[in-house]
VMD Tcl script that draws the C-alpha trace (Angstrom):
set ca {
  {7.29 21.70 11.89}
  {9.24 18.47 12.09}
  {10.29 16.69 15.23}
  {13.57 14.88 15.44}
  {13.01 11.13 15.44}
  {15.17 8.88 17.59}
  {16.00 5.31 16.68}
  {16.55 2.48 19.17}
  {17.11 -1.19 18.67}
  {15.52 -3.77 20.94}
  {16.20 -7.43 21.44}
  {13.68 -9.78 23.00}
  {12.69 -8.58 26.45}
  {13.29 -4.95 25.57}
  {17.07 -4.48 26.00}
  {18.18 -1.35 24.17}
  {21.21 -0.28 22.25}
  {22.55 3.28 22.26}
  {20.04 5.74 20.82}
  {21.03 7.38 17.57}
  {19.69 10.22 15.47}
  {17.36 9.05 12.71}
  {16.90 12.40 11.02}
  {17.88 16.04 11.40}
  {15.37 18.42 12.90}
  {14.18 21.16 10.59}
  {14.57 24.72 11.74}
  {11.49 26.36 13.20}
  {10.12 29.66 11.97}
  {12.51 31.60 14.25}
  {15.51 29.38 13.56}
  {15.35 27.38 16.79}
  {15.61 23.60 16.76}
  {12.79 21.61 18.29}
  {13.46 18.27 19.94}
  {11.10 15.78 21.54}
  {9.90 17.33 24.80}
  {11.23 20.75 23.78}
  {8.53 22.04 21.45}
  {8.22 25.76 20.93}
  {5.53 26.84 23.47}
  {4.00 29.16 20.87}
  {3.38 26.14 18.64}
  {2.59 23.60 21.30}
  {-0.24 21.22 20.32}
  {-3.32 20.82 22.51}
  {-3.08 18.18 25.25}
  {-3.10 14.73 23.63}
  {-6.15 12.55 23.99}
  {-5.98 9.18 25.71}
  {-5.36 6.31 23.31}
  {-8.60 5.48 21.54}
  {-10.30 8.85 22.06}
  {-11.94 10.05 18.83}
  {-10.57 13.02 16.92}
  {-11.89 16.54 17.18}
  {-14.64 17.62 14.79}
  {-12.78 20.83 13.94}
  {-11.84 21.04 10.25}
  {-8.12 21.34 9.58}
  {-5.51 20.83 6.87}
  {-3.91 17.42 7.18}
  {-1.64 17.38 4.12}
  {0.50 19.75 2.05}
  {1.35 18.86 -1.56}
  {5.16 19.11 -1.80}
  {6.22 17.07 -4.86}
  {7.95 19.97 -6.63}
  {9.63 21.17 -3.44}
  {10.76 17.57 -2.81}
  {12.56 17.37 -6.16}
  {10.08 14.96 -7.77}
  {8.88 16.05 -11.21}
  {7.26 12.82 -12.41}
  {4.28 13.17 -14.75}
  {2.32 10.07 -15.74}
  {1.33 9.49 -19.37}
  {-0.50 6.64 -21.09}
  {0.43 7.53 -24.68}
  {-2.09 8.51 -27.37}
  {-5.69 8.39 -26.15}
  {-7.52 5.62 -28.01}
  {-10.05 4.91 -25.25}
  {-8.46 1.52 -24.60}
  {-8.97 0.19 -21.11}
  {-5.28 0.05 -20.04}
  {-5.09 3.83 -20.45}
  {-7.52 4.48 -17.64}
  {-6.32 1.72 -15.27}
  {-2.67 2.51 -14.48}
  {-0.56 3.27 -12.61}
  {0.98 2.42 -9.26}
  {3.86 3.55 -7.06}
  {6.33 1.98 -4.65}
  {8.19 3.05 -1.52}
  {11.23 1.01 -0.47}
  {14.82 1.45 0.72}
  {16.73 0.30 -2.37}
  {20.16 1.49 -1.18}
  {19.94 0.39 2.46}
  {20.55 3.84 3.93}
  {17.46 3.79 6.15}
  {15.46 6.27 4.05}
  {12.46 5.50 1.86}
  {13.02 5.77 -1.88}
  {10.25 6.26 -4.46}
  {9.55 4.26 -7.63}
  {6.91 5.65 -10.02}
  {5.27 3.53 -12.73}
  {4.81 5.04 -16.18}
  {2.60 4.24 -19.17}
  {3.60 4.09 -22.83}
  {2.23 3.82 -26.36}
  {0.39 0.49 -26.53}
  {0.94 0.23 -30.30}
  {4.64 1.07 -30.40}
  {6.78 -1.65 -32.00}
  {9.55 -0.96 -29.49}
  {9.36 0.52 -25.96}
  {8.95 4.28 -26.10}
  {8.25 7.11 -23.73}
  {9.89 8.42 -20.57}
  {9.78 5.13 -18.65}
  {9.52 4.40 -14.93}
  {11.62 6.49 -12.56}
  {13.44 5.87 -9.28}
  {13.97 8.73 -6.83}
  {16.43 8.24 -3.96}
  {15.21 9.68 -0.68}
  {17.49 11.91 1.38}
  {15.62 11.25 4.63}
  {14.34 14.81 4.96}
  {11.50 14.59 2.45}
  {13.59 15.49 -0.59}
  {14.54 13.17 -3.45}
  {17.06 12.80 -6.28}
  {16.37 11.11 -9.61}
  {18.70 8.09 -9.88}
  {16.87 6.20 -12.63}
  {19.67 6.23 -15.18}
  {22.33 5.25 -12.66}
  {20.20 2.48 -11.15}
  {19.09 1.12 -14.53}
  {15.42 0.59 -13.65}
  {13.71 2.84 -16.22}
  {11.56 0.16 -17.82}
  {9.53 1.58 -20.72}
  {6.71 -0.94 -20.74}
  {3.13 0.02 -19.90}
  {3.64 -0.01 -16.13}
  {1.04 -1.04 -13.57}
  {2.64 -1.88 -10.22}
  {5.67 -3.34 -8.48}
  {6.81 -5.75 -5.78}
  {9.87 -5.48 -3.56}
  {11.84 -8.19 -1.75}
  {15.24 -9.85 -1.39}
  {14.55 -12.87 -3.61}
  {18.22 -13.93 -3.87}
  {19.01 -13.43 -0.16}
  {22.05 -11.24 -0.78}
  {20.96 -8.54 1.70}
  {19.35 -5.93 -0.55}
  {15.93 -5.36 -2.04}
  {15.12 -6.46 -5.59}
  {12.36 -4.99 -7.75}
  {9.65 -6.69 -9.81}
  {7.69 -4.52 -12.24}
  {4.22 -5.50 -13.48}
  {3.12 -4.36 -16.93}
  {0.51 -4.81 -19.59}
  {2.91 -7.65 -20.49}
  {5.73 -8.56 -20.18}
  {6.84 -8.03 -16.57}
  {10.42 -7.27 -15.53}
  {12.63 -8.47 -12.64}
  {15.53 -6.24 -11.56}
  {18.19 -7.79 -9.29}
  {19.76 -5.30 -6.90}
  {23.56 -5.51 -7.19}
  {24.03 -3.73 -3.86}
  {26.06 -0.88 -5.34}
  {23.18 1.40 -6.33}
  {22.56 -0.38 -9.63}
  {20.22 -3.14 -10.80}
  {20.53 -5.93 -13.37}
  {17.63 -6.98 -15.58}
  {17.36 -10.74 -14.94}
  {13.87 -11.28 -16.34}
  {14.81 -13.85 -18.96}
  {17.28 -15.75 -16.78}
  {14.82 -15.91 -13.87}
  {11.80 -16.91 -16.00}
  {9.61 -14.19 -14.47}
  {8.65 -12.19 -17.59}
  {4.96 -13.05 -17.63}
  {3.18 -11.87 -20.77}
  {-0.15 -11.29 -18.99}
  {-1.61 -7.92 -18.03}
  {-0.38 -8.00 -14.43}
  {-1.36 -5.54 -11.72}
  {-0.63 -6.14 -8.01}
  {2.22 -8.43 -6.98}
  {4.07 -9.45 -3.85}
  {7.18 -11.34 -2.83}
  {6.14 -13.92 -0.23}
  {7.63 -17.18 1.04}
  {4.43 -19.19 0.68}
  {6.06 -22.61 1.15}
  {8.29 -21.73 4.12}
  {11.58 -22.79 2.50}
  {13.32 -19.47 3.21}
  {13.18 -18.19 -0.39}
  {10.78 -15.45 -1.47}
  {8.29 -16.54 -4.13}
  {6.12 -14.26 -6.29}
  {2.33 -13.98 -6.24}
  {1.14 -12.01 -9.28}
  {-2.41 -10.73 -9.81}
  {-3.58 -10.54 -13.43}
  {-6.41 -8.41 -14.82}
  {-7.62 -9.12 -18.37}
  {-6.49 -11.26 -21.26}
  {-6.18 -8.14 -23.37}
  {-4.63 -7.11 -26.67}
  {-5.32 -4.25 -29.11}
  {-7.09 -6.79 -31.32}
  {-9.85 -7.40 -28.77}
  {-10.54 -3.75 -27.98}
  {-14.12 -2.67 -28.43}
  {-15.86 0.68 -28.84}
  {-18.08 1.99 -26.05}
  {-20.19 5.15 -26.05}
  {-21.66 7.21 -23.25}
  {-25.27 8.41 -23.07}
  {-24.44 11.31 -25.40}
  {-22.89 9.05 -28.02}
  {-19.29 10.00 -27.23}
  {-16.40 7.58 -26.83}
  {-15.77 6.34 -23.33}
  {-13.86 3.52 -21.64}
  {-15.52 0.11 -21.55}
  {-16.35 -1.92 -18.45}
  {-13.93 -4.86 -18.05}
  {-16.76 -7.36 -18.41}
  {-17.24 -6.21 -22.00}
  {-14.01 -7.98 -22.93}
  {-15.04 -11.48 -21.80}
  {-11.44 -12.18 -20.93}
  {-10.85 -12.39 -17.15}
  {-7.41 -13.71 -16.23}
  {-5.99 -16.25 -13.80}
  {-3.46 -15.25 -11.15}
  {0.07 -16.61 -11.07}
  {2.26 -18.11 -8.35}
  {5.97 -18.39 -9.13}
  {8.03 -20.59 -6.79}
  {11.59 -19.50 -6.09}
  {13.93 -22.44 -6.77}
  {16.72 -20.81 -4.73}
  {19.11 -20.66 -7.68}
  {17.94 -17.38 -9.20}
  {15.12 -18.96 -11.20}
  {11.39 -19.38 -10.66}
  {8.88 -22.02 -11.73}
  {5.18 -21.48 -12.38}
  {3.23 -23.58 -9.86}
  {-0.12 -21.86 -10.40}
  {-1.86 -24.93 -11.80}
  {-0.49 -27.25 -9.11}
  {-1.64 -24.85 -6.39}
  {-5.14 -24.59 -7.83}
  {-5.02 -20.99 -9.05}
  {-6.01 -21.95 -12.58}
  {-9.43 -23.17 -11.49}
  {-10.88 -19.65 -11.21}
  {-10.72 -16.52 -13.37}
  {-11.01 -12.91 -12.19}
  {-10.35 -9.29 -13.14}
  {-7.72 -8.90 -10.42}
  {-6.47 -5.51 -9.22}
  {-5.89 -5.56 -5.44}
  {-3.89 -7.89 -3.18}
  {-3.23 -8.42 0.51}
  {-1.97 -11.53 2.25}
  {-1.40 -12.98 5.70}
  {-2.77 -15.66 7.99}
  {-6.41 -14.61 7.70}
  {-8.03 -17.56 9.45}
  {-7.19 -20.13 12.12}
  {-5.63 -22.52 9.61}
  {-1.86 -22.69 9.13}
  {-0.36 -21.25 5.98}
  {-0.54 -17.95 4.10}
  {-3.83 -16.75 2.62}
  {-4.08 -14.45 -0.40}
  {-7.02 -12.08 -0.84}
  {-7.56 -10.72 -4.37}
  {-9.96 -7.85 -5.12}
  {-11.57 -8.37 -8.54}
  {-13.10 -5.70 -10.75}
  {-16.74 -6.59 -11.45}
  {-16.35 -10.21 -10.36}
  {-16.40 -12.07 -7.04}
  {-13.28 -11.54 -4.96}
  {-11.03 -14.49 -4.16}
  {-9.60 -15.77 -0.88}
  {-6.99 -18.45 -1.47}
  {-6.50 -20.45 1.72}
  {-2.84 -21.35 1.74}
  {-1.15 -24.63 2.53}
  {2.52 -25.50 2.27}
  {1.69 -28.62 0.25}
  {-1.12 -29.47 -2.11}
  {-3.50 -27.07 -3.88}
  {-4.95 -23.99 -2.23}
  {-8.70 -23.73 -1.64}
  {-10.67 -20.70 -2.83}
  {-12.92 -19.79 0.14}
  {-14.11 -16.19 -0.40}
  {-17.81 -17.08 -0.71}
  {-17.69 -19.39 2.30}
  {-15.78 -16.77 4.27}
  {-18.19 -13.96 3.36}
  {-15.77 -11.65 1.54}
  {-16.49 -12.45 -2.12}
  {-19.57 -10.24 -2.63}
  {-21.26 -7.27 -1.02}
  {-23.76 -7.79 1.78}
  {-26.59 -7.83 -0.77}
  {-24.87 -10.52 -2.84}
  {-23.44 -8.31 -5.60}
  {-20.03 -8.55 -7.24}
  {-18.46 -5.09 -7.05}
  {-15.67 -3.28 -8.88}
  {-12.82 -4.08 -6.52}
  {-9.70 -1.93 -6.97}
  {-7.65 -1.26 -3.83}
  {-7.63 -3.33 -0.65}
  {-6.42 -3.03 2.95}
  {-6.01 -5.51 5.82}
  {-6.29 -4.29 9.43}
  {-8.05 -5.03 12.71}
  {-10.25 -1.94 12.81}
  {-12.36 -2.64 15.89}
  {-9.65 -4.24 18.07}
  {-11.34 -7.59 18.44}
  {-8.18 -9.49 17.48}
  {-9.56 -10.53 14.06}
  {-8.54 -9.17 10.68}
  {-10.91 -6.92 8.73}
  {-10.79 -6.10 5.01}
  {-11.55 -2.90 3.12}
  {-12.05 -2.82 -0.67}
  {-12.47 0.34 -2.79}
  {-15.03 0.39 -5.58}
  {-16.64 2.18 -8.50}
  {-18.94 5.19 -8.14}
  {-22.47 4.01 -7.41}
  {-21.09 1.32 -5.09}
  {-19.73 1.82 -1.59}
  {-16.21 1.13 -0.45}
  {-16.90 -2.13 1.36}
  {-15.78 -3.07 4.87}
  {-15.66 -6.81 5.50}
  {-15.53 -7.09 9.28}
  {-13.91 -10.27 10.50}
  {-15.53 -12.61 13.01}
  {-15.07 -16.11 14.37}
  {-17.20 -17.51 11.55}
  {-15.78 -15.40 8.74}
  {-16.44 -11.91 7.37}
  {-19.60 -9.83 7.31}
  {-20.34 -6.67 5.33}
  {-20.14 -3.90 7.92}
  {-20.14 -0.96 5.52}
  {-23.48 0.37 6.74}
  {-22.17 1.09 10.22}
  {-18.72 2.30 9.11}
  {-19.79 5.90 8.52}
  {-18.36 5.92 4.97}
  {-21.14 4.38 2.88}
  {-22.99 7.49 1.71}
  {-19.93 9.62 1.01}
  {-17.97 6.89 -0.78}
  {-20.83 6.06 -3.15}
  {-20.25 9.25 -5.16}
  {-16.60 8.45 -5.98}
  {-14.45 5.80 -7.66}
  {-11.76 4.64 -5.24}
  {-8.42 3.12 -6.19}
  {-5.46 3.48 -3.81}
  {-6.30 3.19 -0.13}
  {-4.51 3.20 3.20}
  {-5.30 3.03 6.90}
  {-2.92 5.06 9.07}
  {-3.25 7.12 12.23}
  {-2.45 10.46 10.61}
  {-3.42 12.51 13.68}
  {-1.99 10.06 16.25}
  {-5.11 9.84 18.41}
  {-4.95 6.05 18.66}
  {-7.39 5.07 15.89}
  {-6.45 4.44 12.24}
  {-7.71 7.03 9.79}
  {-8.60 6.28 6.18}
  {-7.24 7.80 2.95}
  {-8.97 6.94 -0.34}
  {-7.46 8.00 -3.69}
  {-10.32 8.68 -6.13}
  {-10.60 9.05 -9.90}
  {-13.31 8.16 -12.41}
  {-12.94 5.58 -15.19}
  {-15.80 6.53 -17.54}
  {-16.20 9.68 -19.57}
  {-19.42 11.69 -19.51}
  {-20.58 14.91 -17.90}
  {-17.63 16.23 -15.86}
  {-18.46 16.46 -12.18}
  {-15.53 18.57 -11.00}
  {-13.32 19.61 -13.95}
  {-14.10 20.29 -17.61}
  {-10.38 20.05 -18.43}
  {-10.03 16.65 -16.75}
  {-13.45 14.96 -16.83}
  {-12.22 11.93 -14.85}
  {-10.83 14.01 -11.99}
  {-12.25 13.77 -8.48}
  {-11.11 14.87 -5.02}
  {-9.58 12.26 -2.74}
  {-11.15 11.60 0.65}
  {-9.89 11.41 4.22}
  {-11.92 9.84 7.03}
  {-11.07 10.27 10.71}
  {-11.01 7.01 12.65}
  {-13.43 6.53 15.54}
  {-13.71 3.71 18.09}
  {-15.13 0.40 16.96}
  {-14.04 0.56 13.32}
  {-16.14 3.62 12.44}
  {-15.18 6.76 10.53}
  {-16.31 10.30 9.76}
  {-15.31 12.23 6.65}
  {-12.75 14.93 7.26}
  {-13.04 18.49 5.98}
  {-11.55 19.92 3.81}
  {-12.06 16.99 1.45}
  {-8.80 15.13 0.86}
  {-7.22 16.97 3.78}
  {-5.75 19.73 1.60}
  {-6.57 23.41 1.11}
  {-7.22 24.12 -1.69}
  {-8.92 20.86 -2.64}
  {-6.92 18.85 -5.21}
  {-8.68 17.31 -8.20}
  {-6.94 14.40 -9.88}
  {-7.37 10.98 -11.47}
  {-5.78 9.16 -8.57}
  {-4.67 5.55 -8.95}
  {-1.77 4.04 -6.97}
  {-1.24 5.38 -3.44}
  {1.66 4.45 -1.17}
  {2.06 5.22 2.53}
  {5.15 5.77 4.66}
  {7.26 8.23 6.67}
  {9.18 10.06 3.94}
  {10.80 12.80 6.00}
  {11.75 11.04 9.23}
  {9.38 12.97 11.49}
  {7.46 9.94 12.72}
  {4.14 10.36 10.95}
  {2.73 8.81 7.77}
  {2.91 10.67 4.44}
  {1.18 9.74 1.17}
  {2.41 9.42 -2.43}
  {-0.18 9.24 -5.22}
  {0.28 8.50 -8.93}
  {-2.15 10.57 -10.99}
  {-3.31 8.88 -14.21}
  {-2.26 11.29 -16.96}
  {-1.03 13.89 -14.47}
  {1.75 14.81 -12.03}
  {2.65 12.54 -9.13}
  {1.74 14.05 -5.76}
  {3.55 13.87 -2.44}
  {1.35 14.75 0.52}
  {3.35 15.70 3.58}
  {1.49 14.98 6.80}
  {0.85 18.23 8.71}
  {-2.22 17.07 10.63}
  {-2.59 18.58 14.12}
  {-1.45 15.76 16.35}
  {-3.56 14.45 19.20}
  {-0.77 12.49 20.84}
  {2.40 10.43 20.51}
  {3.66 8.03 17.86}
  {5.86 4.96 17.49}
  {7.41 3.23 14.50}
  {8.17 -0.47 14.93}
  {10.85 -1.64 12.49}
  {10.44 -5.42 12.68}
  {13.26 -7.43 11.11}
  {14.23 -11.02 10.47}
  {17.60 -12.36 11.60}
  {19.11 -11.46 8.21}
  {18.08 -7.83 8.64}
  {15.25 -7.81 6.10}
  {11.78 -6.57 7.03}
  {9.78 -9.40 8.61}
  {6.92 -9.07 6.13}
  {3.93 -11.13 7.22}
  {4.84 -11.10 10.92}
  {1.85 -10.59 13.23}
  {2.14 -8.07 16.08}
  {0.00 -8.07 19.24}
  {0.63 -4.71 20.88}
  {-0.33 -3.64 24.42}
  {-0.67 0.15 24.88}
  {-2.32 0.99 28.17}
  {-5.61 -0.90 28.15}
  {-5.67 -1.14 24.35}
  {-4.89 -4.44 22.61}
  {-3.84 -3.68 19.03}
  {-3.31 -6.22 16.25}
  {-1.07 -5.24 13.35}
  {0.91 -6.93 10.59}
  {4.19 -6.08 8.90}
  {3.14 -5.56 5.29}
  {4.34 -3.94 2.09}
  {1.54 -4.98 -0.25}
  {-1.82 -3.23 0.05}
  {-3.63 -0.29 -1.61}
  {-3.67 -0.40 -5.44}
  {-0.57 -1.59 -7.36}
  {1.62 -0.23 -4.56}
  {4.43 -1.09 -2.20}
  {4.49 0.64 1.16}
  {6.72 1.37 4.15}
  {6.79 -1.97 6.04}
  {7.43 -0.32 9.41}
  {4.41 -0.50 11.70}
  {3.23 2.99 12.67}
  {1.14 3.56 15.80}
  {-0.53 6.62 17.19}
  {-0.60 6.16 20.96}
  {-2.57 9.22 22.08}
  {-1.73 10.13 25.67}
  {0.17 6.89 26.31}
  {3.91 7.48 26.76}
  {5.05 3.87 26.42}
  {4.22 0.61 24.72}
  {4.04 -2.03 27.42}
  {4.59 -5.10 25.26}
  {4.84 -6.30 21.66}
  {4.43 -10.01 20.91}
  {5.68 -10.88 17.44}
  {4.50 -14.08 15.78}
  {6.89 -14.80 12.93}
  {5.77 -16.51 9.74}
  {6.96 -19.91 10.97}
  {4.73 -19.63 14.05}
  {7.44 -18.95 16.63}
  {7.08 -15.94 18.92}
  {9.28 -13.27 20.47}
  {8.34 -10.66 23.05}
  {9.65 -7.10 23.21}
  {9.06 -4.22 25.60}
  {8.48 -1.92 27.21}
  {9.19 0.41 24.29}
  {9.30 4.23 24.20}
  {7.10 6.48 22.07}
  {8.14 9.26 19.67}
  {10.94 7.00 18.48}
  {11.69 4.29 15.93}
  {12.25 0.95 17.65}
  {14.00 -1.84 15.79}
  {12.70 -5.27 16.81}
  {14.97 -7.96 15.42}
  {14.24 -11.65 15.50}
  {16.75 -13.49 17.71}
  {19.15 -15.79 15.92}
  {18.33 -19.37 16.94}
  {22.02 -20.22 16.76}
}
mol new
graphics top color blue
foreach p $ca { graphics top sphere $p radius 0.5 }
foreach p [lrange $ca 0 end-1] q [lrange $ca 1 end] { graphics top cylinder $p $q radius 0.2 }
display resetview
C-alpha cells in the first residue's frame, strides 16, 4: 500500500507555495485510492507511538524484493575467477536524479575481466526512475556504460550548469561524465584531468575550499596490479582471497581541486594527504568538530582509520587517533568497509558507525565534547554483528517511530566452509536492527527484514525513497549476483517527513547541518549523499516523527556558516527548503 506524497516549498520562516502532487497513489486491493488521512479502515495501522518511543518487539516483514518487477535486470560479474582481491571487493551503486524530473534514478557499477587488453563485459548501467518504483534502462542513450572494473561513484554539479555530473571510480582509471542536460553525458575524463590510475573506491564531490566550485575527494584502496597478486590458501589448502595487508601496498587518498574552468588539479600533497597511507574503502564528511572547515573520515581495511581535519588554506591535519576514531576500543585496527555519520543519541554531537569483517564487531564511535569513544558494547549490535562481514550500511527510520533503524549489507570475503550456501560460499543474510532511544538497537526478525531470508554477497547499498511514498527503500549490489531492490513495507508506527534542502541555484545543499525541533525532541541531521560503501544516496533528509503531526522548526546551517530558519512544517509531505538568495 502506497500513500500519496504531497510536496510543498518553504522559504525562510515557513511560507508555503501551492501544494502539488509528488506521486500517484497506487490502487488498493479493492481498487480504491488511499490519500493521507483517508486510509482504508480495514488496513489502518495501529495508533502511532510518540516520537522517540521504541518499536514493537513483534516480528514482521519490513522489505519486499522487487527488482524484477521494477524493470531492473542488472547482474554483477567480476569476470573469470582468479582469486584476485578486486573480484571480491566490488561493487557499489548510486541513486541520483540525473534528468531533473524529481525522481531518483539508479546507477549500478559492474566488474570486468582484469586481464582484458581492452574494456570488455556488459559495463555499468543507468536506470531512469519513473517515480512509482519502476525503472527504464537508459544506459545506451545516456552514454554512461563504462566497462572498467567499477567500484563506486560520486554525483555533483561540478560545472555549475544546473544538472548532476557523474564520476566513476574503478580499479584504474576513473571516469568523469559531464551531464549535457538533455539526457546524455559526455566523457570528459582526459580534458578534466580526473582519470586517476589508482584503485579508487569511495568518492565525493565537495567544495572543500569554499570557492563555490565542487572539488573531488577520492579514496584509494591498494596499489594493485596483476603482477603483485599472491596465492592464499584456506585451512583445507584451497584457494581463497588474500587479506589486503598481504599486498604491502596501501594507497594514499586524492584531493582534486576544481579550477572552475572544467579542469581539476591534484592538491593532495599540498593538503597533507600524502603523509599517510591506508586501505581506504568508506567515506563520510562534514564539520565533525568545533573547528571551521570540512573534515573527511576514511574507513580503512585492516589499518587505522583517518580523520582529516579540514582547513580552507594550508595542509589538513590527520586527527583520528587523537579524536578516538582510528582504532577499536581495545586499540585494534579493524577491517573498515562502510561508514555512516549520524547523531544517534540526540546529544547534538555526530557519531560514526563503521562496518567490519566477521570476527570483529561493527563499531560505533559515539561523539563527545572531547572526541569519540567506542560505544559498541552498549549499542545492542556487538554480538550479532560479529558473525558477519558488513559492507554497505545505512541509518534510516524505516518504521517511522522516531528513532533511526540500521541496515547492514553482509557478504564474506574469504572462502572456506560455507555457512549458509554451498552454491555461493561467500553468501550471508543482511541484517536489520530496530532503533531504540539513546543510540541503541535490537536485531529485527526475520533477519534482513525479508521473508524468505535472502542470502547474497552484498557490497554497495544505497538508500532513498524510490517510489514516492515517503519512506526509505534500499538498493543493494550483489557481488557476482543480481542487484536487489528492497521496497519498504514495514508496519509504520507514525508519520514521516522528507526535507529537500537546496542551495540558491537549486542543487541539493550537501553538507548543510539541520537542527530539527519535533515536539520535545531535538534532532541533528546533515544533508549527505556519500555514506555506506561505494554508494551515493538520496540527499533528502528523511524523518520519522511518530505521533507528532508537525515539525516546529528547522534551523539550517549552510556550509559557509550562515543560517536560515524554516517552520512550522507539515508531516507526511515533502518540504522543499531553499536557501534565500542574498541578492
